[in-house]
N, C-alpha and C positions, 0 to 999 in steps of 0.2 A: 294817540288816543288817550283821553283823560282816564286817570286811574280808576275813578268811580264808575265810569262807563265800562271799563274793561271788566270790573268785577261783576257789573250787572249782566253783561253779555257773556261772561265766562271765558274771556279771551286770555290765553296764556302765551305771551310772545316767546318766552324761553322754550316752551314745549314746541312751538312752531319752528324755532331755530334748531332744536334738537332733531326734529323730524326731517328738517332740510339737510342736516349734516350726517344723518345716520347712514345713508348709502355711501357717503364719502369715507366715513370711518370704517365701514365694512370693507370697502375697496382697499383702503390702506392696510387694514389688518390682514386681508387675504394676500396682498402684495408682499407684506413683511414675512408672512408664513412661507410663501413661495421662495423668497430669497433665502430664508434660513434653511428650508428643505434642500434647495439647490446647492447651498454651501456645504451641507452635510453630505450630500451625494458626491460632490466633488472631492471632499475630504476622504470619504470611504474609497473612492476610485483611486485617489492618489496613494493612500496607504496600501491598497491591494496591489497597485502597480509597483510600488517601491519595495514591497516585501516578496513579490513573486520571484524575483531573481534570487533573493537570499534563500527562500524555501527550496527552489530548484537546485541551488548550489549545495545546500545542506544535504538534500536527497542524493545528489550526485556523489558527494563525498561519502555518504553512508553506504551506498551500493558499492563504491570502489573499495571501501574498507572491508565490506563483507566478502567481495570477490577475492581480495588479497588474502583474507583469512582462510577461505575455503579451498583455494587452489593448492595443489601439492607443490613442494619446493621446486621440483624440476620444471614446473610450468611458470615459474617466476624468474627465470634466468634473465640476465641482462640482455636487453634488446627484444624481449618478447612483446607481442602485440595482442591486445584484447579486442575481439570483434563480437559485437552483440547481434543476435538474430531473434526475430519474432517467431514464436511458435503459436500461430493464430488459433489452431484447433487440433487437438490431439486427444483421442479417447482415453489415453492412459494418464495424462497429466492435466487435463482441463484446457480452458481457452486462454489465449493471450498470455502465455508464459514466455520467459526469456531464457535464451541459451547463450552463455558467454564462452567464447572459444579462445584459448591462449595458444598462440602459434609464433614460430620464428622460422624465417626462410621457408615458408609454406609447409612447415612440419607442425602438426598439432601436438601440443604439449600437455593439454589438460582442458577440462570443461567445468563450468558452473551452470547448474540448471535450476530454475524455479519450477515447482510442481504442486498441484493442488489435489486434495482428496475431500470427498464428501462423506467419508466414513468415520469422521471424528464425532465427538459428543456434541460439540457446538460448531457448526460450519459457518464460514469456510475455515479450513486448516490448510495453510500454504507453507510448504517447506522449501528449502534451498540446500543444495549439496554440491560439493566439489568432487570431481572424478579425475582419475588418472587417464593418460592417453589410451590405455587398453580398456578403459571403461569399467574400472573398479571404483568403489566408493572410497574417497579419501576422507571426507568429513561432511556430515549432514547436520543441519540445524533447522530450527523453526523460524520461518520468515514472517508469518502472521498467524495469530491464533486467537480464538475466542473461547478456548477451553476453560473449564471451571477452575478458578484460583484455588490452590491448595490440593487439587485432585489432578485433573487432566493436564495442568500446566507443569506437573512434575517431570514431564518428559523433556522439557527444554533445558538448555545448558546452564541456565541460572539456578537450576535446582538439582543438578547432578550430571552424571556421565552416561545416562541411559543410551543416548544416540551413538556413543562410541562403539557399540557392538556392531554397527554397520561398517566400520572402518575396514578397508581391505577386501570387502565382499563384492562379488560380481553377480551377474544374473543367474548363474548356475551353481554357485558355490554352496548354497544352503537351501533348505526349505523355508521360503520367505513367509513365515507365519509364526505367531507366538506359540510358545510351548503348550499353553492351555488348549490350543486347537491343533496340536500335532506338529507344530513347526519347530524351528531351531532357536528362536529368539526369545529372550526374557521379556517379561512385561512387569509393569508396576502395579502392585496390589491397590485396588481402589481406582485405578486409571487404566483398566484393561482395554476399554474401547479406544482411548487415545493411543495407547501403546500399540495396539493392533493396527490402527490407522496409519501410524508412521511406518511400520514395517511394510505393510502392503503398498503404501504410497511410494516408498523408496524402491521396492521391487518394480512397480509400474514405471518409475522414473528411469530405472536401468533398462527396462524393456523399450521405453520410448527412445532413450539415447542410442540404443543399438539399432533402432529402426530409422531414425531421422537421417535424411540426406541434407546436410547443411547447405548444399549448393542449390537447393530448391526453396530455401527460406529467404525472406526479405530481411535486410539489415536494419538495425536500430542504432541509435547513437549512444556512445559512452563518452560523456563530456570529461 
């Protein structure tokens, strides 16, 4: 079409061409975006898959180290075997806790038990302790805590030896309450709630340990 005629009629061939290719450009843009999104998803899945085994291995090493630290020496003799049991539901220690039993030649040498309490200042407060074969506390520790930094967290081993007062105690050896409430155990000033929670929780753990029949529990894996 003649240029003068195009001007008279208001015809814009470039505009027509742009209109024609607009759906194609939109399709290409959408396809490119889909490819990029798919590549990102694949990368995330690859990273997740490749790190999952590393994370699981680190967690396994961590719990193994914790068990080894908490078991009494006589429960770590050469040839001992650690068997893990699921404690699915127990009113004393909470749901889905773990009981690790050290044994040799079918003789139980010691225990490690995780236990939870809702009596802390910031829940959940999960503890873990090693016990002798006669079910006395060998060593207790904090497994997981949301207690207030500088106050409630003073009970953990990074801040002192408060938990050592449980060592050697059994279910009936003392009044399992802090001295402020008529018991036999010390508490940390400014962290009375957490102190009391650990005392009562450890008593409940002893109670549970004395009540549990391990032969009725399902086994879990210790890698």
